[in-house]
C-alpha positions in Angstrom: 87.4 119.3 105.9 89.6 116.2 105.8 91.0 114.1 108.6 94.4 113.2 107.1 96.0 109.9 108.2 98.0 110.9 111.3 95.1 109.7 113.6 96.1 106.1 112.7 99.1 106.5 115.1 96.8 106.7 118.1 96.7 103.5 120.2 94.3 100.9 118.7 93.0 103.5 116.3 90.9 101.0 114.3 91.2 97.6 115.8 92.9 96.0 118.9 95.5 94.4 116.6 96.4 97.6 114.8 95.5 98.7 111.3 95.8 97.6 107.7 94.5 100.1 105.2 95.0 100.1 101.4 94.2 103.1 99.3 94.0 103.1 95.5 93.6 105.9 92.9 92.1 104.6 89.6 89.8 101.9 91.1 86.4 101.9 92.6 86.2 100.5 96.2 84.7 97.3 94.9 87.5 96.9 92.3 90.0 97.4 95.1 88.3 94.7 97.2 88.5 92.3 94.3 92.2 92.9 93.7 92.9 92.5 97.4 91.0 89.2 97.4 93.3 88.0 94.6 96.4 89.2 96.6 96.0 86.9 99.6 99.2 84.7 99.7 98.1 81.2 100.5 95.1 80.6 98.1 92.6 82.3 95.8 89.8 84.3 97.4 86.8 86.3 96.2 85.3 89.3 97.9 81.7 88.6 98.9 79.5 91.6 99.8 77.8 91.4 103.2 76.0 94.7 103.4 76.8 97.8 105.5 78.8 97.3 108.8 80.5 99.1 111.6 83.9 97.7 112.5 82.4 95.9 115.5 79.6 94.3 113.6 81.9 93.1 110.8 84.2 91.5 113.5 81.1 89.8 115.0 80.2 88.5 111.5 83.7 87.2 111.0 83.6 85.5 114.4 80.2 83.9 113.6 81.1 82.8 110.1 84.6 81.4 110.7 84.3 80.3 114.4 87.0 82.8 115.3 87.5 86.4 114.3 91.1 85.8 113.3 90.3 82.9 111.0 88.6 85.2 108.4 89.3 88.5 106.7 86.8 91.3 106.1 87.1 94.7 104.5 85.1 97.9 104.9 85.1 100.0 101.8 84.9 103.7 101.0 86.2 106.6 99.1 88.0 109.8 100.2 88.6 112.3 97.4 90.3 110.5 94.5 91.3 107.5 96.6 89.2 104.4 97.2 90.1 102.7 100.5 89.7 99.3 102.2 90.1 98.8 105.9 90.9 95.2 107.0 89.5 93.3 110.0 90.1 89.8 111.4 93.2 87.8 110.6 94.8 90.1 108.0 98.3 90.0 109.6 100.8 88.6 107.2 98.2 87.4 104.7 98.6 89.9 101.8 101.3 90.0 99.2 103.0 93.0 97.7 101.0 95.9 96.4 102.5 95.7 93.0 99.8 93.4 91.5 97.1 95.6 93.0 98.6 98.6 91.2 98.6 97.0 87.7 97.0 99.0 84.8 98.2 102.4 85.9 96.7 102.3 89.4 98.3 104.1 92.3 98.1 101.9 95.5 99.3 102.7 99.0 99.5 100.5 102.1 99.5 101.8 105.7 99.9 99.0 108.2 100.7 98.5 111.8 100.6 95.1 113.6 100.3 96.9 117.0 100.0 93.8 119.1 102.9 91.9 117.4 105.3 91.0 120.2 108.5 91.4 118.1 107.6 94.4 117.8 107.0 95.1 114.1 107.1 98.8 113.1 104.3 100.5 111.1 104.8 100.0 107.4 104.3 102.1 104.3 104.3 100.9 100.7 103.4 102.8 97.5 103.2 101.1 94.1 102.2 102.4 90.7 101.4 100.5 87.5 102.9 97.2 88.8 106.1 98.8 90.2 107.2 99.5 93.8 107.8 103.2 94.0 108.6 103.7 97.7 108.5 101.8 100.9 109.8 102.1 104.5 109.0 101.4 108.1 107.4 104.4 109.7 109.5 104.2 112.9 112.4 105.1 110.5 114.8 103.2 112.8 117.6 100.7 112.2 115.8 98.0 114.3 114.2 96.7 111.0 117.1 97.6 108.7 116.0 101.2 107.8 118.6 102.7 105.5 116.4 105.2 103.8 113.4 104.8 101.6 113.4 101.8 99.2 111.9 101.7 95.7 112.2 103.7 92.5 115.2 105.9 93.0 113.6 109.3 92.1 110.4 108.7 93.9 112.1 107.3 97.0 114.4 110.3 97.1 111.5 112.7 97.0 109.9 111.0 100.0 113.3 110.8 101.8 113.7 114.5 101.3 110.3 115.1 102.9 111.3 113.0 106.0 114.6 115.0 106.2 112.6 118.3 106.1 110.5 117.0 109.0 113.8 116.3 110.9 113.4 112.5 110.6 114.8 110.1 111.4 115.5 111.3 114.9 116.4 108.5 117.3 115.8 110.7 120.3 112.0 111.0 119.6 109.4 108.6 121.1 108.4 106.0 118.5 104.7 107.0 118.6 105.7 110.6 117.9 107.8 109.5 114.9 104.9 107.3 113.7 102.6 110.3 113.9 105.0 112.6 112.1 105.9 110.0 109.4 102.3 109.4 108.6 101.9 113.2 108.1 104.8 113.2 105.7 103.3 110.3 103.7 100.0 112.1 103.7 101.6 115.1 102.2 103.6 113.0 99.7 100.5 111.3 98.2 97.6 113.6 99.2 96.0 111.0 101.4 93.1 111.4 103.9 90.8 109.0 105.7 87.5 109.9 107.4 88.1 109.1 111.0 84.6 109.3 112.4 83.1 107.2 109.5 85.8 104.5 109.8 85.8 104.4 113.6 82.1 104.8 114.4 80.1 104.8 111.2 78.9 102.2 108.8 80.5 101.3 105.5 79.9 98.7 102.7 81.7 95.6 103.7 83.0 92.3 102.1 84.2 89.1 103.5 87.0 87.2 101.7 86.0 83.6 100.9 87.8 80.8 99.1 87.1 80.9 95.3 
């Protein structure tokens, strides 16, 4: 049995600040962590293994190591079916670049992200890249507040995703945003065949890395 991805739409599903999850088909979890370390915007980082952690214990490690939880970035790693995944903790907000470099070499890569405590507010984001190209991307509130005018990316791929949203009666400005978020995650899940193990991510232990300057 799989848990899908719609559980991410629940309030504070992973961390107080929201969630940042990258999934990749064609990489091991460790290879995904290395590519994400290379994809931090301001300088070069490496992924340093720190053993198995719960989300809380990794946050405690980041706080102890950097003096403040949000001054460091950690990743918990796993695999769900064909997809490796990395769940971010600490100060990940706004730190990572486009997924296109992560997807080089024929890899499929998907970002699911929501800065839940951002005061602007920022809508949840979806991005899918393959072999160094952006294939589809949109905000998962599917509203015009952040310029939503349909799905961006490769024309044919973006149209397939847009058709799935339309079949789910989205966008619908009359719906509550959390309901739209939940339904849109379900559409993306169907589109790419995604799933994440909720109990393991929320309460279990997973191999973890901390991103440190190279």
